[in-house]
C-alpha positions, 0 to 999 in steps of 0.5 A: 215719687220713689219705689223701694224693693228688695232684691237678692240677699236682701239688698235694697233698691230704689227707683226714683221717677223712672219708668220701667216695664216688665220684660217677659219671655216668649214662654211667659207670654204664651203660658199666660195667654193659653193656660185658661184655654187649656182647661176649656180644651181638655174635654175636647178632641184636639189635633194640631196642624203638622208641617209634615205628616208623621211617619211614626205617630198615628192620629190617635197617638197625636191626640193622646200626646197633645193632652199631656203637652205643656200649656205654652205649646197649645195652638202652635203648629207642630214643625218637623225639625228633624227626621231620619227619613229626611235628614239621615242618622246624624247626631250633629245634624240633629243638634244643628236643626235645633239651633235658634229654636226657642220652644219645647221639642218632642222626640218620637222614636220607633225601634226595630221592634215597632215600639213608638216612644219618646220624650218631650224636652222643655227646651231644644236638645243641645250638647251638655255636660249635665242634665237639663230640663224642667218639670215640663219634661217627660218621656212616654211610650205607647206600648202597652198604653201611653204613660209619661214618665220614663228614662231614655238614652241614645248613642251618638250615631242614633243607631242604638238606644237604651231605656231602663228604670230610673229613680228620678221617674220611678219607671220601667223600660219604654221599649220591649228590651232594655237595649234597642236599635233605632229604626226612625226618629222625628223631632217636632217643635211648637212654633 
């Protein structure tokens, strides 16, 4: 028995009496397993298990964020992988704590005005010459109300940041002022 299929650029392939299996990533498996469950859970209040208490997020803010997270994060505990209170303010340390992670990450920032905002990245933060992320990536603020589409920049010392409107997201600023000073940061992984 043989199977024919066509790959990229119309190239014809043939498998003859070969067993094959579909290889899936952790992301694919998680999405398939939990996607139907998300619809069932949307009407319910859901608070994830956190490895450490958050110094920046209140329980109701965690609940609001949970409703906007991608399906592949549902059911996984939140693991604090970086926090300025625990690790200091070092971008190198932030990147180092991301090494080996295979999960979306949630960055939460509190600025010197007390504003809490951040971003969900579809993959761990890394040094890059260009932009990266998927349609799962979003930014958010809790002041005045939770919203999920903003632009954000942080300096290499994790001391100063900037939030401004961006054509990609069609947004306003996350913080009270376009330029802000970072008071604390937490980054959570879902594993």
